[in-house]
N, C-alpha and C positions, 0 to 999 in steps of 0.2 A: 444600264449609260456605262461609256466607254469612255476615261480618263487618262489621260500619260501618266498627271502625279501621281506616286507610289504614299505618297502618307492621306489618307485618306478616312476618318474616322466617323460612320456611322454615329447619330445619335435622338436625341428630344429637344426639339427647341421649346428653352424652357423661361423665354422672355424675348419679344418683342418692341425696342421703345424708339419709336420715331423720332428726332428731329424736324428742323427746317428743312433739311438733302439728304442727311446719311441719319441712316440708323444702327443701335447696339441691339445685332444678333444673337443670346448666350443659346451654346446646344451642350445639352451633355449627355457625354460620347462614354462615360461609366461611373459610377456610382460618388457622388459627391467631385468627379471628373469637369468640369464645365471651359465650352473655348469659346472665346467673344472671340464676335466679328464688327465689323463698319465695312456697311452697304450703301448704296442708294436707297432709296425710298423708294427707285420705280423698279428696283432687284428681288424687295421683298412681294411688293405687290404681283410682280410677274412671275418669280417664284410661287406663288400660293401661299409664301411661311406663315404660317400659325403654332401658338405657344402648343403643346402637345403634341404637333405635326413630326413626322420624321422627316430629319433632313442629313445633310451631309457633309463634314468641315473638312474642306479640303487645304495643307500646308505646303504651299513652295516656296520652298524661301533658299537664298544660294548660302548663308550665313546661320549657326544655332551661337549663341550666346552663354555663357556659363556666368555662376556669378557665387560670391558667398558670404558670409555675415563675417 
């Protein structure tokens, strides 16, 4: 796979929760660090995503926000 995005994190799929049209996919990219993405159910099927399988979280954002309590 070649991609222009530089924020690519390889991990293991730990959860796929399908809704009516959208799924929430959770990928563990490090011990205890989980990234959640909302993608279409069609994309889940097309990518063959299953719990325990490997996948990449690709982050493409123009802004990064920081917050404190």
